[in-house]
N, C-alpha and C positions, 0 to 999 in steps of 0.2 A: 910787124906787130900782129898778134893774134886777132882774129875777128871775133867779136862778141856781140851779145844783145841781138838786136834785130838783124844785124849783118850776118849772123850765124844762120839765119833762115834762108839765105839766098842760094839758089841753085843756078846752074848754067842756063836754064830755060825759064827763069823768072826775073822780074824787074822790081827794083826798089828806087823810089825817087823821093828826095827830101829828107832822108834820115841823117840830119846834120844837127850839131848843137844850135839851140835857139830856133829850130825850124818850127813853124806853126802848122805845117801840112805835110803829111807823109802819104805817098801813094805806093801801094804794093800790088803787083800782079803775080799770083802764085804760079808755080810750075807744077810738075808731076812728082809725087812722092816716089822715091825708089829706096828699097832696103839697102843696107850697107853698113860700113864702119865709119863713125864720125867722131871728131875730136873738137872740144871747145876749151879754150884757156883764156880767161880774162886777164891773166897776169896780176891779179889782185886776190884778196880774200873773198871775192864775190861768191855767193852761195852755189855750191854744186847741186844742192837739192832743188834750187829754183831752176837751174838749167835743165835738170832732169824733168821737173814738173812740166815745163813748156814743150819739151821734145817728145816725151813718151807717148802721148796720145797720137801724135803725127805718125810715129813709126809702127804703131800697132796694125794699121790698116792698109799699107801699100801692097802687101801680098801676104796671104795667110799660109804661104808655103816657103817663106824665106826668113832668115835670121838677120837681125840687125844688132850692132854693137855701139855703145857709147863710151868714150873715154873722156871723162870730165875732170877739169882741174880747177882749183880755187880753194875756198873755205868749206870745210866739212861740218864744223861746229861753230856757227856764228850767230850773233844776235839778229833779231828781226827775220829769222827764217828757221824752218824746222831743221833740227840737227840730222846728220846722216843716220844716227841711231833710230830716229823715227821711221826713216825709209826701211831700215833693216828689220825692225821689230814690230812695226805697226802697218805701214802702207803696203809693202810687198806681201806680207801674210794676208792682209785683207783682200788685195786684188786677186791673189791666188785662190783663196777660199770662197770668195763671193762672186767674182766675175770670171774665174777660170783663166786668169792671166798669170802665167807662171814665169816670173823673172828671176834672174840671178844677179847678185850684187857682190862685188869684190872691193872692199875698202883697202886700197893699196897703201895709202898714206893719208893721215889726217892733217888738215891745215887749219891754222888759227889766225885770227886778226893780229897784226895788220899784214903779215907776210903772205898768207894763203899757202900755196904750195901743196895742198892736199890733192889726192887723186883717187877717183873711183872708176870702176869699170862695170858696166851694166850690159847684160846679154838679154836681148828680146827675142825669144824663140818664136817659131811659127805659131799662130793661133790654132787651137784645136777645132775651131769652127769659124765660118766666115762672119759671125756676129758674136757679140758678148751678151749674156743674159741679163734681164732685169733682176733686181734683188728686192727681198723683203726682209727688213731688219727692225723688228719692233719689240723684241723681248730680250733684254740684256742678261737677266739672271744675276745671282749674287757673285761677288768677287771670290775667286778660288785661289789666286796667288798674285803677289806683287813682286816684280823683279826690277833690278836696276843696275846701273853702271855709274860709279863715281870715279872720274878719271882726272889725271894730271899728265902734262907733257912738258918736255923741255927741262928747264932747271927747277921746276916747281916740285916740292917734296910730296911724297905719298901721304904724309900726315894731313895735308889739306883735303884730300879725298876722303880720308877716314873721318875727319871732323864733319864734312858735308854729309856723308852717309849716315852718321849717327844722328845728326839733326833731322834728317829725313825720316829715319826710323822712329825717332821720338815723336815727331809731328804726326805720323801715320798712326802710331799707337794711341796718341791723345784723341785722334779722330775716330777711334773705335776699331781699328784694324789690328787683328791679333798678330803679334810678332812672329808667330809660327808660320805665317804665310808670306812673310816679307823676306826677300833675299836680295841684298844689294852688294855688288862686288866692287872692291876698291882696286883701281887699275893704274899702274904707272906705264904709260905708253912707251914702247921701245923707241930709242932715239932714231932708228932707221925707218920707223913707221909713223913718224910725226914730224911736222915742220913747225918750228917756233914753240913758244910757250903758251899753254892753254889749260883750262880746267873747266869742269862742269859736272852736271849730274843728270842722268836720264832715267826716268821711271816708267814702267808700263804695268798695267793691271790686266789680268785675264779673267774672264767671267764664265759662268756656267753656260751661258748662251752663245759662247764662242766669240765674244766681243773683246777687243783690245783697246784700252784707253791709256793715254800717256800724260806725263808732265815733265818739264825739263827746265834747267836753268844753266846759263853760261857764266862762268866766273870772270871777273876783271879786277883790276888793281884797287878799285874802290869798294869791292864787295868782300865781306868776310866769308870764309868757307861755311860758317853756320847759316848765313843768309842764302847761299846757294842751295843747301839742303832744304831749308824752309820753303824757298820759292818753288822748287820742283815738286815738293810734297803738296803744297797748297794748290798748285795747278792741277795735279792729279786728283786731289780731294774734290776740287770744284767740279771737275768733269764727272766724277762718280756721284756727286750729290744731286746733280740735275736729273739723273736717271736715264739719260740718253744712251744710245748704243755706239756712238762715235764721239771722239773728243773734238776740240776746236780746230786743230790742224787738219784732221782727217775729214772733218765736215765739209770744208771748201774744196779739198782735193778730189773728192769723189763725184763732184757735180758734173764734170765733163764726161765721166764714164756712165753716169746715169742718163745723160742726154744722148749718148751714142748707143745705148743698149737697146735690145729688142724687147719691147713690152713696157709695163708700168712698174716702176720701182717705188718702194715706201721705206723711208729710213727715219727712225725716231732719234732726236738729238736734243741738246740743250738750246739755249737762246742762240739765234743765228748771228754769226759774226758778220762784220762789214765785208770781209773777204768772201764769205759764202753768198751774201746778197749780191755782190758784184759778179761773182762767178755765175749765178743764176741768170742775171741780166744779160751777160755776154753770151751764155749758152742759148738763151731764147732769141737773142738778136741775130746770132750767126747760124742757127739751125732752126728746124721746125719743132724742136722739143718744147713741151709745155710743162711748166712747174706750178705747183700750188703748195702753200704752207699753212698748216692749221696748228692751233695751240690749245692745249688742255692740261690744266694742273701744272703749269710751268714747263711742260715738255712740248716740243715742237715736232711735227711730222712733215717731212719733205716728200712730196709725191711728184713723180716725173713720168710723163709719157715719152719714152725714148723714141728716137727716129729709126732705130734698127739698122744703123749703117753697116753695110756689107763690105768686106775687104775688096772684092772685085769691082765694087761700085763706088769706091772711096772718092770723095770730092777732091779734086786736085788741090794740093796745098804745098807749102814751101818745105824745102829740105836743105840742110847745110851741105856745103861742098866738102867732100872727104879731105881730111888732112888740114883743114883750116881751123 
């Protein structure tokens, strides 16, 4: 059976004690990070994006002269987790432009609840310097264009995505966004590139200040296609209304990179999510990074004094066993 969750973090020279169902205590002694090729498959529709989120920071620093690869299986578009489209169109472009972390993503097959079966392949090339830079992101600028993907897979008809995309365009128009800057593509996923039946809509807005904010919705049997379009549009509109430079999903995912960066970072965002507050607490608890949050006119500024972690001085941490 494939190893997943905390078990995926174990290497030959690290130890894990107490990682069992109903356990009240877990002890972990990390080993040394080594670059390489790693695979994880939960055998379910567990989110590939969450597997990526937990592993990526670990594999950035073991050596700034070696490449690592991740082959991750499971759900690519699932509820309660960012869709893989968020990684492709928001997270990876942000990491490249702001932190100089240039990653490649190959979505080999999409997987949906309950079967999973999706597959993504991520290449983590050598860092261009031993540290990542601090960032300042305080001026979003006006929206220049809004793009989107309304998709269906399996036996679901393309008409469902067309209905969802129309609902999203109508909602964006009603919110004051000119139809000329909105481009939503209707997609019928090829049968050999998707496992199971699924649908949804992913939107992202690009701004004059180089920011990317998103909104998304996953379809299910109880949700009409119109509701999928409305939900995705409402999420995007909410992110754009607060005036911040990052959306709710990106807000919490960049905390670890701010903590590890060299220098002081400043990022303006909307109200902090519970995920973001938790990420800040964990980052401060496990590193010497210092965060502060200030609020003015409904906008929040996250400031972080990063620890300037260097690749050659990386703190020993866990790494999965190749092929597990």
